[in-house]
BAVEXTI-689690 format. One record per atom (N, C-alpha, C): x, y, z; residue number from 1; atom name; residue in three letters. Coordinates in pm, 1 decimal. Layout:
BEGIN
- X_Y_Z_NUM_CA_ALA
...
% end
This chain:
BEGIN
- -1696.6_512.6_597.5_1_N_MET
- -1562.8_462.1_608.9_1_CA_MET
- -1529.5_367.5_492.9_1_C_MET
- -1628.7_294.2_444.0_2_N_VAL
- -1606.4_207.2_328.4_2_CA_VAL
- -1567.2_291.7_207.6_2_C_VAL
- -1630.1_409.7_193.8_3_N_ASP
- -1594.5_499.5_83.1_3_CA_ASP
- -1448.6_543.0_91.8_3_C_ASP
- -1399.8_568.7_212.2_4_N_ALA
- -1259.9_607.4_229.7_4_CA_ALA
- -1167.4_492.7_189.7_4_C_ALA
- -1203.2_370.9_226.4_5_N_LEU
- -1121.0_255.2_187.5_5_CA_LEU
- -1124.3_234.5_36.2_5_C_LEU
- -1239.1_260.0_-25.1_6_N_HIS
- -1247.1_247.4_-170.9_6_CA_HIS
- -1159.1_352.7_-237.9_6_C_HIS
- -1160.7_475.3_-188.4_7_N_SER
- -1074.4_580.6_-243.3_7_CA_SER
- -927.4_543.0_-227.1_7_C_SER
- -893.8_486.9_-113.2_8_N_LEU
- -756.8_441.4_-91.7_8_CA_LEU
- -721.3_331.5_-190.7_8_C_LEU
- -811.2_237.4_-209.0_9_N_TRP
- -787.3_127.1_-303.0_9_CA_TRP
- -764.2_182.1_-443.9_9_C_TRP
- -841.1_283.7_-484.6_10_N_LEU
- -826.3_341.2_-618.6_10_CA_LEU
- -691.0_408.5_-638.9_10_C_LEU
- -637.0_469.9_-534.6_11_N_THR
- -512.4_545.4_-548.6_11_CA_THR
- -387.8_466.1_-511.3_11_C_THR
- -403.8_355.4_-442.7_12_N_LEU
- -290.0_276.0_-397.6_12_CA_LEU
- -232.5_195.0_-512.9_12_C_LEU
- -101.0_204.0_-531.8_13_N_ALA
- -35.0_125.9_-637.1_13_CA_ALA
- -37.5_-21.1_-600.0_13_C_ALA
- -41.0_-108.0_-700.7_14_N_ARG
- -39.3_-251.9_-678.6_14_CA_ARG
- 105.2_-299.1_-678.1_14_C_ARG
- 154.5_-378.7_-589.8_15_N_PRO
- 86.4_-433.9_-473.6_15_CA_PRO
- 105.8_-342.8_-353.0_15_C_PRO
- 12.1_-257.3_-325.5_16_N_GLY
- 21.3_-164.0_-213.9_16_CA_GLY
- -23.1_-227.9_-83.8_16_C_GLY
- 14.6_-166.2_24.5_17_N_THR
- -18.6_-218.5_156.6_17_CA_THR
- -96.4_-114.4_236.4_17_C_THR
- -206.3_-158.2_294.9_18_N_LEU
- -285.1_-79.4_388.9_18_CA_LEU
- -247.2_-126.2_528.2_18_C_LEU
- -211.7_-31.6_616.0_19_N_VAL
- -175.3_-64.7_753.2_19_CA_VAL
- -282.3_-7.5_846.4_19_C_VAL
- -335.2_-91.8_932.5_20_N_ASP
- -434.2_-52.3_1032.2_20_CA_ASP
- -367.6_-67.3_1168.4_20_C_ASP
- -336.6_44.6_1231.7_21_N_LEU
- -267.6_46.3_1360.4_21_CA_LEU
- -350.6_131.0_1456.0_21_C_LEU
- -399.4_68.9_1562.7_22_N_ARG
- -480.0_143.9_1660.3_22_CA_ARG
- -483.0_71.9_1794.0_22_C_ARG
- -502.0_150.8_1900.9_23_N_PRO
- -514.1_90.2_2033.8_23_CA_PRO
- -640.2_4.9_2042.1_23_C_PRO
- -634.4_-99.9_2121.8_24_N_VAL
- -750.3_-184.7_2145.8_24_CA_VAL
- -836.3_-116.7_2252.6_24_C_VAL
- -965.7_-106.7_2225.0_25_N_SER
- -1058.2_-47.5_2322.3_25_CA_SER
- -1084.9_-147.9_2433.0_25_C_SER
- -1017.6_-129.4_2544.5_26_N_ALA
- -1029.1_-221.7_2658.0_26_CA_ALA
- -976.7_-152.5_2782.8_26_C_ALA
- -1011.9_-203.1_2899.7_27_N_PRO
- -956.5_-146.0_3022.9_27_CA_PRO
- -804.3_-162.9_3026.0_27_C_PRO
- -737.1_-62.0_3082.6_28_N_CYS
- -590.9_-63.6_3091.5_28_CA_CYS
- -549.3_-39.4_3236.0_28_C_CYS
- -461.9_-123.2_3290.2_29_N_PRO
- -419.2_-104.5_3429.3_29_CA_PRO
- -326.9_16.2_3444.6_29_C_PRO
- -339.5_84.0_3557.4_30_N_ILE
- -244.8_188.3_3597.0_30_CA_ILE
- -161.6_128.5_3709.4_30_C_ILE
- -29.9_130.8_3691.9_31_N_GLU
- 59.7_68.1_3788.7_31_CA_GLU
- 165.7_167.4_3836.0_31_C_GLU
- 210.0_146.9_3956.8_32_N_VAL
- 329.3_214.0_4006.1_32_CA_VAL
- 442.0_113.0_3990.5_32_C_VAL
- 548.8_155.6_3924.3_33_N_ILE
- 660.7_66.6_3895.0_33_CA_ILE
- 779.7_104.4_3981.8_33_C_ILE
- 832.2_5.7_4053.0_34_N_THR
- 954.5_22.6_4131.2_34_CA_THR
- 1061.2_-69.3_4072.5_34_C_THR
- 1179.4_-58.4_4124.4_35_N_ARG
- 1285.4_-147.4_4077.3_35_CA_ARG
- 1252.6_-293.3_4108.1_35_C_ARG
- 1170.9_-316.3_4208.6_36_N_HIS
- 1142.3_-452.4_4254.2_36_CA_HIS
- 1011.2_-509.3_4200.5_36_C_HIS
- 935.8_-431.9_4124.8_37_N_GLY
- 811.0_-484.8_4071.9_37_CA_GLY
- 708.8_-376.2_4045.5_37_C_GLY
- 584.1_-419.6_4035.8_38_N_SER
- 476.5_-326.1_4005.6_38_CA_SER
- 359.8_-347.9_4101.6_38_C_SER
- 284.9_-239.7_4122.8_39_N_VAL
- 165.8_-244.4_4205.2_39_CA_VAL
- 54.3_-176.8_4125.9_39_C_VAL
- -52.2_-250.9_4098.1_40_N_GLN
- -164.1_-189.5_4027.0_40_CA_GLN
- -241.6_-102.6_4124.9_40_C_GLN
- -262.2_24.6_4086.1_41_N_ILE
- -333.0_117.8_4173.8_41_CA_ILE
- -462.6_169.2_4111.5_41_C_ILE
- -488.1_134.9_3986.2_42_N_GLY
- -609.2_183.4_3921.7_42_CA_GLY
- -625.6_125.4_3784.1_42_C_GLY
- -721.3_182.8_3711.4_43_N_GLU
- -752.9_133.9_3577.4_43_CA_GLU
- -814.7_247.1_3495.7_43_C_GLU
- -788.3_244.0_3366.7_44_N_VAL
- -847.0_339.7_3273.9_44_CA_VAL
- -947.1_265.4_3186.3_44_C_VAL
- -1066.4_318.7_3177.4_45_N_ASP
- -1164.2_267.2_3081.8_45_CA_ASP
- -1131.6_333.5_2948.7_45_C_ASP
- -1062.8_259.6_2862.0_46_N_ALA
- -1015.3_313.6_2734.6_46_CA_ALA
- -1107.8_275.8_2619.3_46_C_ALA
- -1236.6_275.5_2646.4_47_N_SER
- -1332.8_236.5_2542.4_47_CA_SER
- -1400.2_356.7_2478.2_47_C_SER
- -1341.8_475.1_2494.2_48_N_GLY
- -1403.3_596.0_2441.9_48_CA_GLY
- -1420.7_598.2_2291.8_48_C_GLY
- -1344.1_519.4_2219.8_49_N_MET
- -1354.0_515.2_2073.6_49_CA_MET
- -1407.6_380.6_2025.7_49_C_MET
- -1471.2_304.8_2113.7_50_N_ALA
- -1517.5_170.2_2078.5_50_CA_ALA
- -1611.7_170.9_1958.6_50_C_ALA
- -1701.6_267.8_1950.5_51_N_ALA
- -1795.3_274.0_1837.4_51_CA_ALA
- -1719.6_300.3_1707.2_51_C_ALA
- -1619.5_389.5_1711.2_52_N_ASP
- -1538.5_415.7_1591.8_52_CA_ASP
- -1457.2_293.2_1552.9_52_C_ASP
- -1404.3_222.1_1652.6_53_N_ASP
- -1328.4_100.2_1624.8_53_CA_ASP
- -1417.5_-5.6_1559.5_53_C_ASP
- -1538.9_-20.4_1609.6_54_N_ALA
- -1632.3_-117.6_1551.8_54_CA_ALA
- -1665.9_-80.0_1408.0_54_C_ALA
- -1684.4_48.3_1381.3_55_N_ALA
- -1712.7_94.1_1244.8_55_CA_ALA
- -1593.6_67.2_1152.8_55_C_ALA
- -1472.7_88.7_1202.9_56_N_ALA
- -1352.9_60.3_1123.4_56_CA_ALA
- -1341.5_-88.8_1094.2_56_C_ALA
- -1371.6_-171.7_1192.9_57_N_ASP
- -1367.4_-317.1_1173.0_57_CA_ASP
- -1468.6_-359.8_1066.4_57_C_ASP
- -1590.2_-305.6_1074.0_58_N_ARG
- -1693.0_-338.8_973.8_58_CA_ARG
- -1650.0_-293.4_834.6_58_C_ARG
- -1591.6_-175.0_825.4_59_N_ALA
- -1550.2_-121.1_695.8_59_CA_ALA
- -1440.6_-207.1_632.2_59_C_ALA
- -1341.9_-247.4_709.3_60_N_ILE
- -1234.5_-328.4_650.5_60_CA_ILE
- -1286.0_-466.7_612.6_60_C_ILE
- -1378.7_-522.7_691.9_61_N_ARG
- -1438.4_-651.7_653.6_61_CA_ARG
- -1513.1_-637.6_520.8_61_C_ARG
- -1584.3_-527.4_504.4_62_N_GLU
- -1657.0_-501.4_379.0_62_CA_GLU
- -1559.8_-486.7_262.5_62_C_GLU
- -1449.9_-414.0_282.9_63_N_ALA
- -1350.1_-396.0_177.0_63_CA_ALA
- -1286.5_-528.8_137.2_63_C_ALA
- -1261.3_-614.6_233.9_64_N_VAL
- -1206.1_-748.1_204.4_64_CA_VAL
- -1311.5_-831.3_130.9_64_C_VAL
- -1436.6_-825.5_176.1_65_N_ALA
- -1543.9_-901.9_111.2_65_CA_ALA
- -1564.1_-857.1_-33.7_65_C_ALA
- -1543.1_-729.8_-61.7_66_N_ARG
- -1557.6_-677.7_-199.0_66_CA_ARG
- -1435.7_-708.1_-285.3_66_C_ARG
- -1332.4_-764.5_-225.5_67_N_GLY
- -1214.9_-803.9_-302.6_67_CA_GLY
- -1113.2_-693.5_-322.5_67_C_GLY
- -1124.8_-584.3_-250.2_68_N_TRP
- -1029.8_-474.5_-267.0_68_CA_TRP
- -896.8_-503.8_-200.0_68_C_TRP
- -903.2_-571.6_-85.4_69_N_PHE
- -782.7_-600.1_-6.9_69_CA_PHE
- -785.1_-744.5_41.0_69_C_PHE
- -665.0_-797.8_65.6_70_N_THR
- -648.7_-929.3_126.6_70_CA_THR
- -567.8_-910.8_253.9_70_C_THR
- -618.2_-967.9_364.3_71_N_MET
- -543.6_-956.3_489.8_71_CA_MET
- -414.3_-1035.2_479.7_71_C_MET
- -305.8_-972.5_520.6_72_N_GLN
- -176.2_-1037.8_520.1_72_CA_GLN
- -132.6_-1079.1_660.4_72_C_GLN
- -164.0_-992.3_756.5_73_N_HIS
- -110.7_-1016.4_890.4_73_CA_HIS
- -193.9_-937.9_991.5_73_C_HIS
- -214.4_-995.3_1107.4_74_N_THR
- -274.7_-921.3_1218.7_74_CA_THR
- -215.5_-971.7_1349.0_74_C_THR
- -193.3_-879.9_1440.7_75_N_GLU
- -139.7_-915.4_1570.6_75_CA_GLU
- -172.3_-804.6_1670.2_75_C_GLU
- -160.3_-838.1_1796.0_76_N_GLN
- -170.2_-739.5_1902.1_76_CA_GLN
- -37.8_-739.6_1977.6_76_C_GLN
- 0.3_-622.9_2023.6_77_N_PHE
- 123.5_-613.2_2101.6_77_CA_PHE
- 103.5_-513.5_2214.3_77_C_PHE
- 187.9_-524.3_2312.9_78_N_GLY
- 179.7_-435.3_2427.0_78_CA_GLY
- 244.2_-300.8_2398.3_78_C_GLY
- 188.8_-198.4_2459.6_79_N_PHE
- 238.9_-62.2_2447.3_79_CA_PHE
- 216.4_2.8_2582.7_79_C_PHE
- 306.5_87.1_2626.2_80_N_ALA
- 289.2_147.0_2758.7_80_CA_ALA
- 318.2_296.8_2754.0_80_C_ALA
- 242.3_369.4_2834.0_81_N_PHE
- 267.3_511.3_2859.1_81_CA_PHE
- 331.4_521.1_2996.7_81_C_PHE
- 428.5_610.9_3011.0_82_N_TRP
- 501.2_625.6_3136.5_82_CA_TRP
- 496.1_770.9_3182.7_82_C_TRP
- 485.0_790.4_3315.6_83_N_TRP
- 487.8_924.1_3374.8_83_CA_TRP
- 566.2_920.4_3504.5_83_C_TRP
- 618.1_1037.8_3542.6_84_N_ASP
- 688.1_1051.3_3669.6_84_CA_ASP
- 593.5_1092.5_3782.1_84_C_ASP
- 484.9_1160.8_3746.4_85_N_THR
- 392.7_1209.9_3848.8_85_CA_THR
- 248.0_1182.0_3808.8_85_C_THR
- 160.7_1181.5_3907.6_86_N_VAL
- 17.9_1164.1_3880.6_86_CA_VAL
- -34.4_1282.8_3801.3_86_C_VAL
- 16.3_1402.9_3828.0_87_N_SER
- -32.4_1520.4_3753.8_87_CA_SER
- 0.3_1509.6_3604.5_87_C_SER
- 115.4_1452.1_3568.3_88_N_GLU
- 146.8_1429.0_3426.8_88_CA_GLU
- 48.4_1329.5_3366.1_88_C_GLU
- 17.2_1224.6_3440.7_89_N_MET
- -77.7_1123.7_3393.4_89_CA_MET
- -215.8_1186.3_3374.7_89_C_MET
- -259.4_1267.6_3471.2_90_N_ILE
- -390.0_1331.7_3463.2_90_CA_ILE
- -397.9_1420.3_3339.2_90_C_ILE
- -294.4_1497.3_3313.0_91_N_ALA
- -293.5_1585.2_3195.3_91_CA_ALA
- -307.5_1503.6_3067.0_91_C_ALA
- -244.3_1388.0_3062.8_92_N_PHE
- -253.9_1302.2_2944.8_92_CA_PHE
- -396.4_1249.0_2927.4_92_C_PHE
- -454.0_1193.7_3032.6_93_N_PHE
- -587.0_1133.7_3020.9_93_CA_PHE
- -696.5_1237.3_3002.9_93_C_PHE
- -681.0_1354.4_3061.3_94_N_ASP
- -783.5_1457.4_3045.5_94_CA_ASP
- -797.1_1502.8_2900.5_94_C_ASP
- -692.3_1488.9_2822.2_95_N_GLY
- -698.8_1527.0_2681.2_95_CA_GLY
- -725.7_1411.8_2586.7_95_C_GLY
- -747.7_1292.7_2639.9_96_N_SER
- -762.0_1173.4_2556.8_96_CA_SER
- -906.6_1151.1_2513.4_96_C_SER
- -924.9_1118.4_2385.6_97_N_ARG
- -1057.5_1082.3_2335.7_97_CA_ARG
- -1091.0_937.7_2369.2_97_C_ARG
- -991.3_856.2_2394.4_98_N_ARG
- -1014.5_714.5_2423.4_98_CA_ARG
- -1046.4_689.4_2569.9_98_C_ARG
- -988.8_766.7_2659.0_99_N_ALA
- -1008.6_743.6_2802.5_99_CA_ALA
- -1143.0_800.6_2847.2_99_C_ALA
- -1233.7_710.9_2885.3_100_N_LYS
- -1364.8_754.8_2932.6_100_CA_LYS
- -1362.6_784.6_3081.1_100_C_LYS
- -1293.8_703.6_3156.6_101_N_ALA
- -1291.7_721.2_3301.6_101_CA_ALA
- -1165.8_657.6_3359.0_101_C_ALA
- -1118.6_717.9_3466.5_102_N_VAL
- -1005.2_664.8_3541.2_102_CA_VAL
- -1057.2_633.1_3680.6_102_C_VAL
- -1026.7_513.3_3729.2_103_N_SER
- -1069.3_478.2_3864.1_103_CA_SER
- -951.1_415.5_3938.1_103_C_SER
- -937.6_439.0_4065.1_104_N_PRO
- -1023.8_523.6_4146.1_104_CA_PRO
- -1003.4_669.8_4109.9_104_C_PRO
- -1048.4_759.3_4193.3_105_N_SER
- -1038.1_903.0_4167.1_105_CA_SER
- -891.2_944.5_4160.0_105_C_SER
- -867.6_1061.1_4100.1_106_N_TYR
- -731.1_1112.0_4093.2_106_CA_TYR
- -672.6_1132.4_4233.1_106_C_TYR
- -754.7_1174.6_4327.3_107_N_ALA
- -705.7_1192.9_4465.2_107_CA_ALA
- -660.6_1059.3_4523.6_107_C_ALA
- -737.6_953.1_4499.5_108_N_GLU
- -699.4_820.5_4550.5_108_CA_GLU
- -575.5_767.5_4478.5_108_C_GLU
- -562.3_794.0_4348.9_109_N_LEU
- -442.0_753.1_4276.0_109_CA_LEU
- -319.3_826.2_4330.1_109_C_LEU
- -335.8_954.9_4359.2_110_N_THR
- -225.5_1032.7_4414.5_110_CA_THR
- -183.2_976.7_4550.2_110_C_THR
- -279.5_941.9_4633.6_111_N_ALA
- -248.5_884.2_4765.0_111_CA_ALA
- -178.5_749.4_4750.8_111_C_ALA
- -225.2_664.8_4659.5_112_N_ALA
- -162.2_533.4_4638.1_112_CA_ALA
- -20.4_550.6_4585.3_112_C_ALA
- -1.7_643.3_4491.1_113_N_HIS
- 130.9_670.2_4436.4_113_CA_HIS
- 223.9_719.7_4547.6_113_C_HIS
- 174.8_809.1_4630.6_114_N_ARG
- 254.8_862.2_4741.2_114_CA_ARG
- 293.3_750.5_4838.8_114_C_ARG
- 197.5_661.4_4869.7_115_N_ARG
- 224.4_551.8_4962.4_115_CA_ARG
- 334.5_460.5_4908.0_115_C_ARG
- 322.3_418.8_4781.7_116_N_VAL
- 423.6_330.0_4722.7_116_CA_VAL
- 557.1_403.0_4712.2_116_C_VAL
- 554.6_530.6_4675.8_117_N_SER
- 678.5_608.7_4663.7_117_CA_SER
- 751.1_619.0_4796.6_117_C_SER
- 674.9_634.9_4904.1_118_N_THR
- 733.9_646.2_5037.2_118_CA_THR
- 798.3_515.3_5080.7_118_C_THR
- 736.4_403.4_5044.5_119_N_GLU
- 786.4_271.8_5084.4_119_CA_GLU
- 903.0_223.9_4998.7_119_C_GLU
- 914.9_275.0_4876.1_120_N_ALA
- 1020.0_228.2_4784.0_120_CA_ALA
- 1150.0_303.8_4810.8_120_C_ALA
- 1263.7_232.0_4807.3_121_N_PRO
- 1392.0_298.1_4832.4_121_CA_PRO
- 1437.8_384.6_4713.8_121_C_PRO
- 1384.9_359.6_4595.1_122_N_ASP
- 1426.2_430.1_4474.7_122_CA_ASP
- 1306.3_504.9_4415.4_122_C_ASP
- 1332.2_597.3_4322.8_123_N_PRO
- 1220.9_667.1_4256.5_123_CA_PRO
- 1127.8_567.1_4186.1_123_C_PRO
- 1000.9_602.6_4180.2_124_N_VAL
- 901.6_517.8_4114.8_124_CA_VAL
- 842.0_593.0_3996.8_124_C_VAL
- 783.4_517.6_3904.9_125_N_ARG
- 716.3_577.2_3788.6_125_CA_ARG
- 577.9_516.4_3777.3_125_C_ARG
- 492.4_583.9_3704.1_126_N_LEU
- 358.3_534.6_3673.5_126_CA_LEU
- 358.5_479.3_3532.3_126_C_LEU
- 283.7_370.8_3513.6_127_N_ARG
- 274.5_308.9_3380.7_127_CA_ARG
- 129.0_270.9_3354.7_127_C_ARG
- 86.3_293.0_3232.2_128_N_CYS
- -43.3_244.2_3186.3_128_CA_CYS
- -15.3_157.3_3064.0_128_C_CYS
- -36.0_27.8_3080.2_129_N_ALA
- -10.2_-67.3_2972.1_129_CA_ALA
- -138.5_-90.5_2894.2_129_C_ALA
- -125.9_-97.9_2764.2_130_N_ARG
- -244.0_-126.0_2682.2_130_CA_ARG
- -205.3_-209.8_2561.8_130_C_ARG
- -303.7_-269.9_2503.5_131_N_ARG
- -283.9_-351.6_2384.3_131_CA_ARG
- -304.8_-263.5_2261.5_131_C_ARG
- -226.6_-288.5_2158.4_132_N_THR
- -239.4_-217.7_2031.5_132_CA_THR
- -252.3_-322.3_1922.2_132_C_THR
- -337.6_-295.3_1824.6_133_N_MET
- -363.7_-388.2_1715.1_133_CA_MET
- -292.1_-337.1_1589.5_133_C_MET
- -227.3_-428.3_1519.9_134_N_LEU
- -161.0_-397.9_1394.1_134_CA_LEU
- -205.5_-501.2_1291.4_134_C_LEU
- -267.0_-454.6_1184.8_135_N_SER
- -308.0_-542.4_1074.9_135_CA_SER
- -257.1_-482.6_944.3_135_C_SER
- -222.1_-570.1_851.3_136_N_SER
- -182.8_-522.7_719.2_136_CA_SER
- -261.8_-596.1_612.3_136_C_SER
- -294.0_-521.4_507.6_137_N_TYR
- -373.6_-571.5_396.7_137_CA_TYR
- -304.5_-533.3_267.1_137_C_TYR
- -311.0_-621.3_167.4_138_N_THR
- -253.4_-594.1_36.4_138_CA_THR
- -365.0_-566.0_-62.3_138_C_THR
- -340.3_-467.5_-148.0_139_N_LYS
- -437.0_-436.2_-253.2_139_CA_LYS
- -443.4_-553.6_-350.1_139_C_LYS
- -567.2_-595.8_-382.6_140_N_THR
- -584.0_-707.1_-477.3_140_CA_THR
- -630.9_-656.8_-610.6_140_C_THR
% end
């Protein structure tokens, strides 16, 4: 990965900007959202890419230490995925490289979603909130 950053540094015009944008590898709550609030019904273990994230962090630290880039800004912000049904959510997570496990089981999530939907006077949606990291670096 350091080689890729070096290649980028060689081709990037000065003063170019490198942007590092990626989800934070951490557990993410699954909630049922109603007009009156939210109810957490589960959680996603979103650490499926943690080893790749750690390698990326090491590579950018190495690139900064070698003087190729200077950090300009870093922050984390919230990001959410929304679904109307549990089956839509399942299809999303089943294809995800980051999602290692969803708990409780899909059957239990479906039952919890059905229970909240029955009790709510209005339609409900599912939300999975997660943190996303944004860092920018300038070519030196």
